[in-house]
Backbone atoms as SQL, in Angstrom:
CREATE TABLE atoms (id INTEGER PRIMARY KEY, chain TEXT, resi INTEGER, resn TEXT, atom TEXT, x REAL, y REAL, z REAL);
INSERT INTO atoms VALUES
  (1, 'A', 1, 'MET', 'N', -36.301, 54.838, -3.232),
  (2, 'A', 1, 'MET', 'CA', -35.852, 56.311, -3.497),
  (3, 'A', 1, 'MET', 'C', -37.006, 56.538, -3.842),
  (4, 'A', 2, 'LYS', 'N', -37.305, 57.703, -3.930),
  (5, 'A', 2, 'LYS', 'CA', -38.982, 58.501, -4.107),
  (6, 'A', 2, 'LYS', 'C', -38.413, 58.958, -5.929),
  (7, 'A', 3, 'HIS', 'N', -37.844, 59.628, -6.158),
  (8, 'A', 3, 'HIS', 'CA', -37.268, 60.346, -7.074),
  (9, 'A', 3, 'HIS', 'C', -36.413, 59.215, -8.310),
  (10, 'A', 4, 'HIS', 'N', -36.043, 57.991, -7.909),
  (11, 'A', 4, 'HIS', 'CA', -35.348, 57.168, -8.903),
  (12, 'A', 4, 'HIS', 'C', -35.460, 57.069, -10.162),
  (13, 'A', 5, 'GLY', 'N', -34.261, 57.448, -10.617),
  (14, 'A', 5, 'GLY', 'CA', -34.603, 57.857, -12.469),
  (15, 'A', 5, 'GLY', 'C', -35.057, 59.125, -13.125),
  (16, 'A', 6, 'LYS', 'N', -35.360, 59.666, -12.103),
  (17, 'A', 6, 'LYS', 'CA', -36.234, 61.098, -12.276),
  (18, 'A', 6, 'LYS', 'C', -34.892, 62.533, -12.254),
  (19, 'A', 7, 'ILE', 'N', -33.721, 62.069, -11.350),
  (20, 'A', 7, 'ILE', 'CA', -32.991, 63.126, -11.176),
  (21, 'A', 7, 'ILE', 'C', -31.287, 62.639, -11.531),
  (22, 'A', 8, 'LYS', 'N', -30.826, 63.291, -12.070),
  (23, 'A', 8, 'LYS', 'CA', -29.255, 62.461, -12.443),
  (24, 'A', 8, 'LYS', 'C', -28.767, 62.755, -11.264),
  (25, 'A', 9, 'ILE', 'N', -27.715, 61.546, -10.967),
  (26, 'A', 9, 'ILE', 'CA', -27.055, 61.356, -9.854),
  (27, 'A', 9, 'ILE', 'C', -25.762, 62.848, -9.731),
  (28, 'A', 10, 'LYS', 'N', -25.733, 63.292, -11.052),
  (29, 'A', 10, 'LYS', 'CA', -24.509, 64.130, -10.925),
  (30, 'A', 10, 'LYS', 'C', -25.040, 65.614, -10.061),
  (31, 'A', 11, 'HIS', 'N', -26.297, 65.699, -10.832),
  (32, 'A', 11, 'HIS', 'CA', -26.774, 67.119, -10.078),
  (33, 'A', 11, 'HIS', 'C', -27.317, 66.648, -8.835),
  (34, 'A', 12, 'ALA', 'N', -27.773, 65.812, -8.428),
  (35, 'A', 12, 'ALA', 'CA', -28.080, 65.310, -7.164),
  (36, 'A', 12, 'ALA', 'C', -27.013, 65.561, -5.670),
  (37, 'A', 13, 'VAL', 'N', -25.855, 65.386, -6.373),
  (38, 'A', 13, 'VAL', 'CA', -24.824, 65.218, -5.086),
  (39, 'A', 13, 'VAL', 'C', -24.160, 66.729, -5.406),
  (40, 'A', 14, 'LYS', 'N', -24.398, 67.380, -6.338),
  (41, 'A', 14, 'LYS', 'CA', -24.052, 68.634, -6.078),
  (42, 'A', 14, 'LYS', 'C', -24.708, 69.674, -5.325),
  (43, 'A', 15, 'VAL', 'N', -26.447, 69.481, -5.374),
  (44, 'A', 15, 'VAL', 'CA', -27.207, 70.000, -4.620),
  (45, 'A', 15, 'VAL', 'C', -27.129, 69.863, -3.213),
  (46, 'A', 16, 'LEU', 'N', -26.786, 68.308, -3.003),
  (47, 'A', 16, 'LEU', 'CA', -27.024, 68.022, -1.520),
  (48, 'A', 16, 'LEU', 'C', -25.613, 68.398, -0.994),
  (49, 'A', 17, 'LYS', 'N', -24.647, 68.738, -1.527),
  (50, 'A', 17, 'LYS', 'CA', -23.092, 69.019, -1.017),
  (51, 'A', 17, 'LYS', 'C', -22.455, 67.544, -0.581),
  (52, 'A', 18, 'VAL', 'N', -22.940, 66.714, -1.270),
  (53, 'A', 18, 'VAL', 'CA', -21.851, 65.234, -0.925),
  (54, 'A', 18, 'VAL', 'C', -21.368, 64.152, -2.078),
  (55, 'A', 19, 'SER', 'N', -20.480, 63.843, -1.639),
  (56, 'A', 19, 'SER', 'CA', -19.674, 63.089, -2.282),
  (57, 'A', 19, 'SER', 'C', -20.550, 61.778, -3.130),
  (58, 'A', 20, 'ARG', 'N', -19.850, 61.880, -4.739),
  (59, 'A', 20, 'ARG', 'CA', -21.095, 60.813, -5.226),
  (60, 'A', 20, 'ARG', 'C', -20.615, 59.364, -4.792),
  (61, 'A', 21, 'SER', 'N', -19.470, 59.050, -4.043),
  (62, 'A', 21, 'SER', 'CA', -18.962, 57.731, -3.498),
  (63, 'A', 21, 'SER', 'C', -19.966, 57.592, -1.961),
  (64, 'A', 22, 'GLY', 'N', -20.085, 58.679, -1.355),
  (65, 'A', 22, 'GLY', 'CA', -20.659, 58.813, -0.202),
  (66, 'A', 22, 'GLY', 'C', -22.212, 58.535, -0.417),
  (67, 'A', 23, 'PHE', 'N', -22.316, 59.432, -1.515),
  (68, 'A', 23, 'PHE', 'CA', -23.905, 58.879, -1.645),
  (69, 'A', 23, 'PHE', 'C', -24.608, 57.581, -2.103),
  (70, 'A', 24, 'TYR', 'N', -23.624, 57.018, -2.923),
  (71, 'A', 24, 'TYR', 'CA', -23.956, 55.561, -3.131),
  (72, 'A', 24, 'TYR', 'C', -23.668, 54.482, -1.821),
  (73, 'A', 25, 'GLU', 'N', -22.764, 54.943, -0.930),
  (74, 'A', 25, 'GLU', 'CA', -22.875, 54.507, 0.344),
  (75, 'A', 25, 'GLU', 'C', -23.806, 54.569, 1.258),
  (76, 'A', 26, 'TYR', 'N', -24.188, 55.407, 1.044),
  (77, 'A', 26, 'TYR', 'CA', -25.567, 55.646, 1.656),
  (78, 'A', 26, 'TYR', 'C', -26.817, 54.673, 0.925),
  (79, 'A', 27, 'MET', 'N', -27.037, 55.051, -0.389),
  (80, 'A', 27, 'MET', 'CA', -27.809, 54.250, -0.811),
  (81, 'A', 27, 'MET', 'C', -28.060, 52.666, -0.647),
  (82, 'A', 28, 'HIS', 'N', -26.864, 52.156, -0.452),
  (83, 'A', 28, 'HIS', 'CA', -26.541, 50.361, -0.232),
  (84, 'A', 28, 'HIS', 'C', -26.402, 50.099, 0.901),
  (85, 'A', 29, 'ARG', 'N', -26.378, 50.997, 2.300),
  (86, 'A', 29, 'ARG', 'CA', -26.251, 50.742, 3.477),
  (87, 'A', 29, 'ARG', 'C', -27.694, 49.776, 3.712),
  (88, 'A', 30, 'ARG', 'N', -26.887, 48.775, 4.818),
  (89, 'A', 30, 'ARG', 'CA', -28.079, 47.675, 5.220),
  (90, 'A', 30, 'ARG', 'C', -28.569, 48.923, 6.150),
  (91, 'A', 31, 'PRO', 'N', -29.975, 48.583, 6.728),
  (92, 'A', 31, 'PRO', 'CA', -30.535, 48.772, 7.849),
  (93, 'A', 31, 'PRO', 'C', -29.693, 48.682, 9.194),
  (94, 'A', 32, 'SER', 'N', -29.859, 50.130, 10.222),
  (95, 'A', 32, 'SER', 'CA', -29.307, 49.317, 11.431),
  (96, 'A', 32, 'SER', 'C', -30.046, 48.827, 12.284),
  (97, 'A', 33, 'LYS', 'N', -29.247, 48.109, 13.464),
  (98, 'A', 33, 'LYS', 'CA', -30.061, 47.293, 14.640),
  (99, 'A', 33, 'LYS', 'C', -31.215, 48.239, 15.091),
  (100, 'A', 34, 'GLN', 'N', -31.224, 49.469, 15.324),
  (101, 'A', 34, 'GLN', 'CA', -32.202, 49.859, 15.841),
  (102, 'A', 34, 'GLN', 'C', -33.398, 50.353, 14.580),
  (103, 'A', 35, 'GLN', 'N', -32.884, 50.596, 13.622),
  (104, 'A', 35, 'GLN', 'CA', -33.775, 50.480, 12.497),
  (105, 'A', 35, 'GLN', 'C', -34.754, 48.892, 12.082),
  (106, 'A', 36, 'VAL', 'N', -34.019, 48.150, 12.570),
  (107, 'A', 36, 'VAL', 'CA', -34.805, 46.941, 12.176),
  (108, 'A', 36, 'VAL', 'C', -35.515, 46.490, 13.571),
  (109, 'A', 37, 'GLU', 'N', -35.131, 47.122, 14.848),
  (110, 'A', 37, 'GLU', 'CA', -35.897, 46.742, 15.714),
  (111, 'A', 37, 'GLU', 'C', -37.351, 47.846, 15.969),
  (112, 'A', 38, 'ARG', 'N', -37.101, 48.804, 15.478),
  (113, 'A', 38, 'ARG', 'CA', -38.056, 50.116, 15.393),
  (114, 'A', 38, 'ARG', 'C', -39.221, 49.330, 14.620),
  (115, 'A', 39, 'GLU', 'N', -38.570, 48.681, 13.434),
  (116, 'A', 39, 'GLU', 'CA', -39.761, 48.069, 12.493),
  (117, 'A', 39, 'GLU', 'C', -40.438, 47.190, 12.898),
  (118, 'A', 40, 'ILE', 'N', -39.628, 45.960, 13.648),
  (119, 'A', 40, 'ILE', 'CA', -40.715, 44.943, 14.195),
  (120, 'A', 40, 'ILE', 'C', -41.572, 45.487, 15.294),
  (121, 'A', 41, 'LEU', 'N', -41.268, 46.337, 16.205),
  (122, 'A', 41, 'LEU', 'CA', -42.421, 47.059, 17.075),
  (123, 'A', 41, 'LEU', 'C', -43.134, 47.588, 16.191),
  (124, 'A', 42, 'SER', 'N', -43.215, 48.213, 15.550),
  (125, 'A', 42, 'SER', 'CA', -44.229, 48.831, 14.981),
  (126, 'A', 42, 'SER', 'C', -45.117, 47.602, 14.623),
  (127, 'A', 43, 'GLU', 'N', -44.586, 46.794, 13.688),
  (128, 'A', 43, 'GLU', 'CA', -45.732, 45.935, 13.311),
  (129, 'A', 43, 'GLU', 'C', -46.176, 44.952, 14.404),
  (130, 'A', 44, 'LYS', 'N', -45.639, 44.954, 15.722),
  (131, 'A', 44, 'LYS', 'CA', -46.376, 44.215, 16.740),
  (132, 'A', 44, 'LYS', 'C', -47.602, 45.051, 17.170),
  (133, 'A', 45, 'ILE', 'N', -47.009, 46.589, 17.019),
  (134, 'A', 45, 'ILE', 'CA', -47.994, 47.947, 17.668),
  (135, 'A', 45, 'ILE', 'C', -49.057, 47.579, 16.687),
  (136, 'A', 46, 'LYS', 'N', -48.979, 47.332, 15.577),
  (137, 'A', 46, 'LYS', 'CA', -50.081, 47.596, 14.326),
  (138, 'A', 46, 'LYS', 'C', -50.965, 46.157, 14.604),
  (139, 'A', 47, 'ALA', 'N', -50.612, 45.327, 14.919),
  (140, 'A', 47, 'ALA', 'CA', -51.011, 43.737, 15.363),
  (141, 'A', 47, 'ALA', 'C', -51.778, 43.808, 16.356),
  (142, 'A', 48, 'VAL', 'N', -51.639, 44.359, 17.318),
  (143, 'A', 48, 'VAL', 'CA', -52.197, 44.321, 18.773),
  (144, 'A', 48, 'VAL', 'C', -53.283, 45.540, 18.306),
  (145, 'A', 49, 'PHE', 'N', -53.167, 46.890, 17.836),
  (146, 'A', 49, 'PHE', 'CA', -54.298, 47.733, 17.673),
  (147, 'A', 49, 'PHE', 'C', -55.360, 47.298, 16.439),
  (148, 'A', 50, 'HIS', 'N', -54.795, 46.139, 15.614),
  (149, 'A', 50, 'HIS', 'CA', -55.835, 45.852, 14.756),
  (150, 'A', 50, 'HIS', 'C', -56.958, 44.144, 15.589),
  (151, 'A', 51, 'GLU', 'N', -55.833, 43.611, 16.171),
  (152, 'A', 51, 'GLU', 'CA', -56.496, 42.707, 16.929),
  (153, 'A', 51, 'GLU', 'C', -57.636, 43.302, 17.649),
  (154, 'A', 52, 'HIS', 'N', -57.225, 44.266, 18.289),
  (155, 'A', 52, 'HIS', 'CA', -58.629, 44.887, 19.092),
  (156, 'A', 52, 'HIS', 'C', -59.222, 45.524, 18.712),
  (157, 'A', 53, 'LYS', 'N', -59.621, 45.554, 17.031),
  (158, 'A', 53, 'LYS', 'CA', -60.390, 46.304, 16.327),
  (159, 'A', 53, 'LYS', 'C', -60.360, 47.501, 16.456),
  (160, 'A', 54, 'GLY', 'N', -58.891, 48.144, 16.574),
  (161, 'A', 54, 'GLY', 'CA', -58.681, 49.790, 16.905),
  (162, 'A', 54, 'GLY', 'C', -59.266, 50.223, 18.212),
  (163, 'A', 55, 'ARG', 'N', -59.701, 49.662, 18.946),
  (164, 'A', 55, 'ARG', 'CA', -60.346, 49.969, 20.307),
  (165, 'A', 55, 'ARG', 'C', -59.232, 50.718, 21.175),
  (166, 'A', 56, 'TYR', 'N', -57.909, 49.963, 21.088),
  (167, 'A', 56, 'TYR', 'CA', -56.996, 50.166, 22.256),
  (168, 'A', 56, 'TYR', 'C', -55.864, 51.381, 21.892),
  (169, 'A', 57, 'GLY', 'N', -55.856, 52.254, 22.538),
  (170, 'A', 57, 'GLY', 'CA', -54.826, 53.179, 22.328),
  (171, 'A', 57, 'GLY', 'C', -53.725, 53.000, 23.244),
  (172, 'A', 58, 'ALA', 'N', -52.733, 53.898, 22.984),
  (173, 'A', 58, 'ALA', 'CA', -50.917, 53.770, 23.185),
  (174, 'A', 58, 'ALA', 'C', -51.031, 52.995, 24.675),
  (175, 'A', 59, 'VAL', 'N', -51.593, 53.538, 25.753),
  (176, 'A', 59, 'VAL', 'CA', -51.291, 53.268, 27.247),
  (177, 'A', 59, 'VAL', 'C', -51.971, 51.392, 27.180),
  (178, 'A', 60, 'ARG', 'N', -53.211, 51.141, 26.721),
  (179, 'A', 60, 'ARG', 'CA', -53.520, 49.659, 26.605),
  (180, 'A', 60, 'ARG', 'C', -52.788, 48.804, 25.857),
  (181, 'A', 61, 'ILE', 'N', -52.017, 49.029, 24.620),
  (182, 'A', 61, 'ILE', 'CA', -51.432, 48.674, 23.692),
  (183, 'A', 61, 'ILE', 'C', -50.197, 48.208, 24.439),
  (184, 'A', 62, 'THR', 'N', -49.445, 49.045, 25.278),
  (185, 'A', 62, 'THR', 'CA', -48.239, 49.241, 25.584),
  (186, 'A', 62, 'THR', 'C', -48.324, 48.003, 26.840),
  (187, 'A', 63, 'LYS', 'N', -49.532, 47.740, 27.550),
  (188, 'A', 63, 'LYS', 'CA', -49.908, 47.090, 28.699),
  (189, 'A', 63, 'LYS', 'C', -49.731, 45.467, 28.249),
  (190, 'A', 64, 'VAL', 'N', -50.278, 45.423, 26.719),
  (191, 'A', 64, 'VAL', 'CA', -50.157, 44.180, 26.122),
  (192, 'A', 64, 'VAL', 'C', -49.084, 43.580, 25.711),
  (193, 'A', 65, 'LEU', 'N', -48.063, 44.561, 25.198),
  (194, 'A', 65, 'LEU', 'CA', -46.920, 44.285, 24.810),
  (195, 'A', 65, 'LEU', 'C', -45.981, 43.917, 26.190),
  (196, 'A', 66, 'HIS', 'N', -46.120, 44.752, 27.083),
  (197, 'A', 66, 'HIS', 'CA', -45.319, 44.295, 28.674),
  (198, 'A', 66, 'HIS', 'C', -45.644, 42.848, 28.695),
  (199, 'A', 67, 'ASN', 'N', -47.286, 42.492, 28.663),
  (200, 'A', 67, 'ASN', 'CA', -47.763, 41.259, 29.179),
  (201, 'A', 67, 'ASN', 'C', -47.118, 40.088, 28.536),
  (202, 'A', 68, 'THR', 'N', -46.493, 40.264, 27.064),
  (203, 'A', 68, 'THR', 'CA', -46.287, 39.639, 26.145),
  (204, 'A', 68, 'THR', 'C', -44.382, 39.294, 26.171),
  (205, 'A', 69, 'GLY', 'N', -44.086, 40.021, 27.058),
  (206, 'A', 69, 'GLY', 'CA', -42.550, 40.318, 27.400),
  (207, 'A', 69, 'GLY', 'C', -41.915, 41.398, 26.901),
  (208, 'A', 70, 'ILE', 'N', -42.524, 42.359, 25.831),
  (209, 'A', 70, 'ILE', 'CA', -41.716, 43.422, 24.748),
  (210, 'A', 70, 'ILE', 'C', -42.007, 44.684, 26.172),
  (211, 'A', 71, 'MET', 'N', -40.584, 44.897, 26.385),
  (212, 'A', 71, 'MET', 'CA', -40.484, 46.188, 27.381),
  (213, 'A', 71, 'MET', 'C', -40.736, 47.677, 26.365),
  (214, 'A', 72, 'THR', 'N', -41.386, 48.393, 26.544),
  (215, 'A', 72, 'THR', 'CA', -41.523, 49.683, 25.959),
  (216, 'A', 72, 'THR', 'C', -42.356, 50.498, 26.295),
  (217, 'A', 73, 'ASN', 'N', -42.031, 51.916, 26.108),
  (218, 'A', 73, 'ASN', 'CA', -42.830, 52.649, 27.238),
  (219, 'A', 73, 'ASN', 'C', -44.281, 53.320, 26.315),
  (220, 'A', 74, 'THR', 'N', -44.773, 53.904, 26.977),
  (221, 'A', 74, 'THR', 'CA', -46.457, 54.261, 26.198),
  (222, 'A', 74, 'THR', 'C', -46.225, 55.768, 25.420),
  (223, 'A', 75, 'LYS', 'N', -44.847, 56.605, 25.353),
  (224, 'A', 75, 'LYS', 'CA', -44.325, 57.478, 24.368),
  (225, 'A', 75, 'LYS', 'C', -44.293, 56.556, 23.087),
  (226, 'A', 76, 'ARG', 'N', -43.719, 55.840, 23.328),
  (227, 'A', 76, 'ARG', 'CA', -42.717, 55.258, 21.923),
  (228, 'A', 76, 'ARG', 'C', -43.947, 54.389, 21.381),
  (229, 'A', 77, 'VAL', 'N', -44.822, 53.945, 21.899),
  (230, 'A', 77, 'VAL', 'CA', -46.064, 53.046, 21.356),
  (231, 'A', 77, 'VAL', 'C', -47.104, 54.529, 20.744),
  (232, 'A', 78, 'GLY', 'N', -47.225, 55.617, 21.194),
  (233, 'A', 78, 'GLY', 'CA', -48.221, 56.412, 21.014),
  (234, 'A', 78, 'GLY', 'C', -47.474, 57.217, 19.906),
  (235, 'A', 79, 'THR', 'N', -46.466, 57.338, 19.786),
  (236, 'A', 79, 'THR', 'CA', -45.442, 57.942, 18.748),
  (237, 'A', 79, 'THR', 'C', -45.774, 57.463, 17.035),
  (238, 'A', 80, 'ASP', 'N', -45.617, 55.811, 17.607),
  (239, 'A', 80, 'ASP', 'CA', -45.732, 54.780, 16.483),
  (240, 'A', 80, 'ASP', 'C', -47.230, 55.387, 15.774),
  (241, 'A', 81, 'ALA', 'N', -48.361, 55.131, 16.905),
  (242, 'A', 81, 'ALA', 'CA', -49.580, 55.165, 16.733),
  (243, 'A', 81, 'ALA', 'C', -49.859, 56.130, 15.936),
  (244, 'A', 82, 'LEU', 'N', -49.484, 57.299, 16.161),
  (245, 'A', 82, 'LEU', 'CA', -49.790, 58.592, 15.983),
  (246, 'A', 82, 'LEU', 'C', -48.893, 59.013, 14.483),
  (247, 'A', 83, 'ASP', 'N', -48.045, 57.805, 13.579),
  (248, 'A', 83, 'ASP', 'CA', -47.505, 58.567, 12.637),
  (249, 'A', 83, 'ASP', 'C', -48.837, 58.429, 11.254),
  (250, 'A', 84, 'GLY', 'N', -49.963, 58.614, 11.764),
  (251, 'A', 84, 'GLY', 'CA', -50.854, 58.684, 10.664),
  (252, 'A', 84, 'GLY', 'C', -51.692, 57.411, 10.362),
  (253, 'A', 85, 'THR', 'N', -50.894, 56.035, 10.746),
  (254, 'A', 85, 'THR', 'CA', -51.685, 54.676, 10.226),
  (255, 'A', 85, 'THR', 'C', -52.674, 54.401, 10.745),
  (256, 'A', 86, 'LEU', 'N', -52.602, 54.454, 12.472),
  (257, 'A', 86, 'LEU', 'CA', -53.504, 53.930, 13.599),
  (258, 'A', 86, 'LEU', 'C', -53.829, 55.203, 14.193),
  (259, 'A', 87, 'CYS', 'N', -53.908, 56.376, 13.988),
  (260, 'A', 87, 'CYS', 'CA', -54.531, 57.219, 14.775),
  (261, 'A', 87, 'CYS', 'C', -55.652, 57.025, 14.833),
  (262, 'A', 88, 'GLN', 'N', -56.119, 57.383, 16.278),
  (263, 'A', 88, 'GLN', 'CA', -57.668, 56.947, 16.392),
  (264, 'A', 88, 'GLN', 'C', -58.351, 58.136, 16.815),
  (265, 'A', 89, 'GLY', 'N', -57.675, 59.075, 17.378),
  (266, 'A', 89, 'GLY', 'CA', -58.507, 60.455, 17.750),
  (267, 'A', 89, 'GLY', 'C', -58.441, 61.659, 16.264),
  (268, 'A', 90, 'LYS', 'N', -59.017, 62.733, 16.754),
  (269, 'A', 90, 'LYS', 'CA', -59.044, 63.401, 15.818),
  (270, 'A', 90, 'LYS', 'C', -57.909, 64.096, 15.057),
  (271, 'A', 91, 'PRO', 'N', -57.291, 64.329, 13.814),
  (272, 'A', 91, 'PRO', 'CA', -56.336, 64.429, 13.131),
  (273, 'A', 91, 'PRO', 'C', -56.039, 66.060, 14.145),
  (274, 'A', 92, 'LEU', 'N', -54.452, 65.658, 14.300),
  (275, 'A', 92, 'LEU', 'CA', -53.938, 66.888, 14.742),
  (276, 'A', 92, 'LEU', 'C', -53.891, 68.348, 13.899);
């Protein structure tokens, strides 16, 4: 949590209009299966990107992933690459 220890929980739950128990449940929730899969895919995309010294874009990375048996689409790879960490092109 970004502001952990800086904002009192009592005030935060009041501002967010959530129950205190709901807040704590959210904070201690395990990541979903989809979140875990997204993180694994993101790491693989970064590995391919760096393996090819930043020369591969979304289309080529997708082809490499397909060749290794990971089925994903170019749009998803592009979205992950453009999150700011792997962007090759001009800033948007």
